[in-house]
N, C-alpha and C positions, 0 to 999 in steps of 0.2 A: 504494500499499500504506499502511495506517495505521501511524504510528510509535508507537502506544500499546503499552506493554509487555504488555497483556493478550493480544495476538496470539500471543506466544510461549507463553502458558499455555493458550489455548483454540485458536482458529483465526481466520484472517483473514476467512473467509466468515461465521462466526458473529458476529464483532464488527462487520462491515459491516452486518449485519441489525439490530443494536440500538444502534449508536453514536449515532445521531441521537436516540435516546430516553433517553440519559443526560444528566442535568444536569451543569453544570460541577462542582458539589459531588460528585456521584457519580463523575465521572471522576477527580477529585483523590483521593477516598477509595479508589477502586480501585487507583490507582497506589501509594498509601501501603501498601495491604494487600499488594500483590505484593512490594514492597520488604521489608516486615516478614516475609513468608513466607520470602523468600530469605535475608535477613540474620539473622533471629532464630529463627523457628519450625522450619524444616526442619533447621538445624544442631542443634537442641535435642531432637529426637525420640528419638534413641538414649539421651540422658541421662535423659529422662523415663521411658523403659522401665526403665533401670537403677536408677532411684530408687524403683521399686516393689519392696518386699522379696518374696522368695520365701516367707518364713516366714508361714504363715496367721495366726499370732498378731498379727503387726504389719501384714500386708498390707492389712487392712481398716480400719486406723487411720491410713493414710498420706495426708497432703496433699503432693502432689508439688512439691518446692521450685522446680524450674526452671519449672513451669507458672505458679506464683504470681508468679515474677519476670516471666514473659512478660505476665501480666495487668496488672501495674503499667506496663509499657512500652506496652502496647496502649492503656490508658486515657489516658496522656499524649499519645499520637498521635491520639486521638479515634476509634480503631478499637474501638468498644464498642457492644454491643446493635444491631448493624447489621441484624438481622432484623426489628426492630420499626419498621414504617413509620409515619411521622408522618401519612400520608394516612389511615390507618385508626385510629391511636391518637394523636390530636393532642397530648394532654397528656404522653405518655411516649415517643413515638417519635422516630426520627431521620429527616431529610429524604431518605429513600431509598424508591423504589418496590420492589414485589416483584420486578419484572423486574431492576432494578439489583442488588438483593441476590442474586438467583438466580445472576448471573455470579460474584459474590463467594463464594457458597456452593460453587460448583465449585472455586474457588481453595482454599478451606478444606478441601475434600474430599481434597486432595492432602497434607494434614498429619495424616491419621488422626483419632484421637479427640482429640488434643491441640490441634490448630489451632482448632477451634470453641470449645473451653474457653478458650483464651487471649484470645479477643475476646468472651467471654460470649454465645456463640451456639450452645450445645450443648443437645441434648435430654437429659432431658425439661423442663429449665428454660425453654426457649424457648416451648413450648406452654403451660406453666403461667403464665408471665408474660403471655402473650396472654389467657389466661382471666381472670386477675386485672385486667388492664388494661381488658378489655371488659365483664366481668360482675361484678367485685368491687365491694363498696361502699368508701367512703372509709376506714373503719377497717381493712378487710382489706388495702387497698392500702398503707396506712401500715405495717402490721405485717409483711406478707409480700412485697408487690411491690417496695417500694423497696429492701429488703436484697437481693432477687434481682437487681434492676437494677444494684445497686452491686457485685454479685459477692461479697457478704459471706457468703451462705448458698447452699445448693443445695436441691433439692426432688425429690419423687417423684410419679408419677401412677399411682394404683392402680385399674386397671380390670379387667385380665384375671384370670380365676378358674380354679382348678385343676379343678373338677369339672363345668364346663359349656363349651359351645362359645361362647367369648367373642367370636368374630368377629361374632356377633349380640348386640348389647348389650342387647337385650330379655331375654336369658337370664340376666343377672346376678342372683345370689341374695343377695349380701351385704345383710343387713337393716339398715335405718335406721328408728328409731322415736323419737318424741318422748316424753320423760319429764320433765314440768315444764319447766324452763328449759334442759334438756339434750337432746342427741341421743345415742342409744345405738347403737353400731355393732358388728355381729357378722358375720364373714365370713372366707373363706379365699382369698387372692389369691396369684398368682405371676407371674414375669417382670416384676416391678415395678422399672423402671429408676431408678437413682439412690438407691434406698433404703439401699444399703450404705455410701454415702459418709459419712464422719465429719462433713461439713458439712451433711448433709441435715437440715433443721429442720422441714419441713412435708410432709405427704402430701395430695394432692388425691384423695379417695376417692369412687368412684362406687358407689352402692348402690341397692337397691330400697326406696323409702320409701312407696310407695302401690300395693301389689300388686293391689288391687281396682279400680284405675282402669280404665275401659273402653278407654282408649287405651293400647296397649302402649308408646307413646312418651312417656307422661307419668307413668310409674311410677317413674322414676329421679331421684335427686338427687345433687349433688356437695357434699361437706363437707370443710372444711379441718381437718386433724388434725395438731396439733403432734407431731413425731417422738418426743418424750419422754413422750407421754401413756401412763399405765398401761394395760396390756392389749394393747399392740402387741408381738407376738412375731415377730421376724425369724427364721424357721426355718433358712434356709440361702441361700447364693448359688447361683443356677442357672448351669450351664455350657453354653456353646454350642460344640460340637465341641471340648470340653476347655478353652475359654477362659472365664475367670470375669469378665473386664473389671473387675477390682479397680482402684481402690477403690470405684467407683460401683456396679458390678454390676447384676444382675437378680435380685431376691430373691423368695423365697417368704415370705409374711407371713400370720399369723393375727391378726385383730382380735377380741379376746375381751372383750365388754362394755366397749368403749372409749367413754368419755363426754367430750363436748365441748359448749361452750355453743351454744345455738340460733343465736347470732350468727355461728357459723362456717359456716352454710349459704350457699352461693353462689347468688345471683340469686333463688332461691325453690324451694319444693317442686315436684317434677315437672319441673324445668328441666334435668336432667342430660343428656338426649339432645340437646337444643338446644345445650348447651355443648360436648359432645364433637364434634358435627358442625362447629361453628365452630372448634374447636381443631385438628382434624386436617387441614383443607384446605391452608392454607399450609405446615404442617409437612411434608406429604407432598412438596411441591415442593422444599423445602429438602433433604430426604433424597435426592430424585432427583438434584439438582444435585451434591450431595456424592458421590453414587454415580458420576456422570460424571467427577468429579475423580479418584476412585479408579481408574476404568477408564483414564483418561489416564495416570495414574501407572504402571499396569501395562504399558501399551503402550510408554511411554518406557523402562521397565526392560527390556522385551523387546528394544527396538531396541539398547540398550547391550549386552545379552548376545549377540545374534546377530551383532554386528559386532566382538566382542572377539577379537583375534587369539590371546589366550591360551586361548580356548575352542574352537579349531578341532578338528574331528573328521575323521579320514581325510584330512587335508590340506586340508580346505575350511572356510571360515566356516560357521557354523550356517545362515545365511540361504541358503546355496547347496545346502542339502539339502531334499528333500521339498517340503512345502507352506508353508514358513515365509513366503515372500514373499506368498503368497495370504492367509495368516492375518493378516499385518500390514495388507494392503489392506482386508480385511473388517473388521478392528477399527477402522481409521480411519473407514470409511464408517458403521459402526454407531454409533460415538461421535458423529459429526457429525449423523446423523439424530436420535439421541435428544436431543442438546442442543437442536436446533431445536424438537423436540416440547415439551420442558420450558419453554423460553423462551416459547413460545406460550401454554402454560398459565399461566405467571407473568403475562404481559401481560393475559390474560383475567381473572385475579384482580384486577389493578389496575383493570380497566374495570368489571367487574360483581360483584366480590367472589367469595369461594370458592363460595357457593351457586349462582352463575350459571356457574361454571366446572367443574361436577362431571364433565362428560364429559371435558374435557381433563385434569383431575387424575387421573381414573380410568385413562385410557389411559397417561399417563406412569407411574403407579404400577405397572402390570403389565409395561410394556415395558422400563423402564430397568434395574431390578435384574437381570432375566434377561440383558439385553444386557451389562451390566457383568460378570456372572458368566462369560459366554463369553470376554470379553476377558481377564479375570484368569486363567482356565483356560489359555488359549493361552500367556500369559506364563509361568505355572507350568511348562508343558510344556517351554518353551525353556530353563528353568533346571534341568531334571531334578530330582533329589532335593533339591537346594538350594532349589528353589521351594516345597517342602512344609515347609521347616524354619523355625525362628525367626530364621535369619540373613537371611531376606528377609521383607518385610511382606505378601507375596502371599497366604500361607495365612490370616492373620488377616483380611485384606481380603475374601477369599472367604467366610470364615465370617460376616462382618458383612453382606455382600451377600445371602447365602443366608438369613440371618435376616430381612432386609428384605422378602423375598417373602412373609413371614408377618406381620411387625410392621405396625401401623397399618392392618390389614385385609388378609387373604390375597389373593393374586393371583386366586384363583378367584372371590372375591366381586366384585372390580372387573371382571373379564372378563364375569361374568354381568350386572352392572349396565350396562356399556357396551353389551353385546349387546342387552339388553332395551330400552335407550334407542334404539338403532338401529331395532329392530323397530317402534317407535311411528311411524316415518316411513313404514311400508309402505302404510297406507291412502291417504295423500296421493299417494304414488308411483303406486299403482294407478289412482287417479282421474285424475292427470295423463296417464298413459299412454293411458287411454281417450279423453281429449279430443284428444290428438295423433293417435290412430288414426282418429278421426272426420274430422279435417281432412285426414288423409292419404287417406282413402277419397274424400272430395269432390274432391281434387286429381287423383287417379287417374281418376275418372270424367270429370272435365272434360278431361283430356288424352287421353281415348278408350281408356283401359285398364280392364280388368275388375279391380275392387278385390279383393284377396286377403284372406281371413279370417285 
């Protein structure tokens, strides 16, 4: 049995599958991260929640003190920007592969919203940093990427629109047109993560810049829009099952004749679709691994609850009733299966980049959130009414996981894409089957049997 502390946080079987793929640096970083979670982050979570005011007037202006303290400690320990792989971003990244970070993302997933923030690995900043590191020019990187990497500012990614089916990015209607040395932006966006944060200084806005282009995938562009630009109107924070996720939130925004310099265009006109495809791949894996961490958290909470002598009913422990033991076993099996699926996808990204791992990413995207929802639901049931309340983190975890089935591409889209990709294999399978049957017929005849059709 491995003596690495990660075994207690994931499982011996999963660690055995990937341990030989971890560099000494990655193993050391993983050990430090686990200790930091145990000693610093997990004890601070209730404090972080308590430091967010209930009053709407101040709720959206809050920078959570304990999270800022955690960030300073994480920086000193070198637990910073762990998501940004040096293999893919040599100038800005850290010497970790996607596989190595995937294991760390699961650990961070057990700390809710606050753990990723503490080590500067939270969305949407992670994806935005990847965009700027891969596609941004030197001026854009100096102005926006470096402050994001340092954790000095936050950002928003403005893609989803209120009046169109935004799961198909070709539907985006927000207009972008050039007017001399400026780009003029008009559009109505919503569910824009990070836009409510008082530290949000830049929006990465996806819009339609060339509606007449014959290719539907070259009509969009991405433009950097400073958050204080005139014409940006944050209409309201959107709520998910009553949660507003203040102070970062998910906001509805109207861009009304917003003007920015042409130099704020990322990569070039018509490159928006290329950029968002590159942005979403690794991010989906990070979300999936954090979801597995949330599921593991829920299972652990369930185990504590059903073995608590203070919670006996009718003279029995909760695990002695009904299907509780079976629910525990199913949850364990589902978590183990999902983890291996996502680790496989992360390994593929390391080998062939996100574009070559679309199948693996797509499968993980629709399998993992649904699995985690089931595990959290079982845990909620074991807690009774308390499982639905603010006294446990299960209800908010469930809301976040249910959101993930829609965010970064709805499940239905990924299911369709994976299914259609599988169907492409059919002609080759049919042809191979024909060849095997021909050989089979010859062997039957040679053996003196009548070949069956």
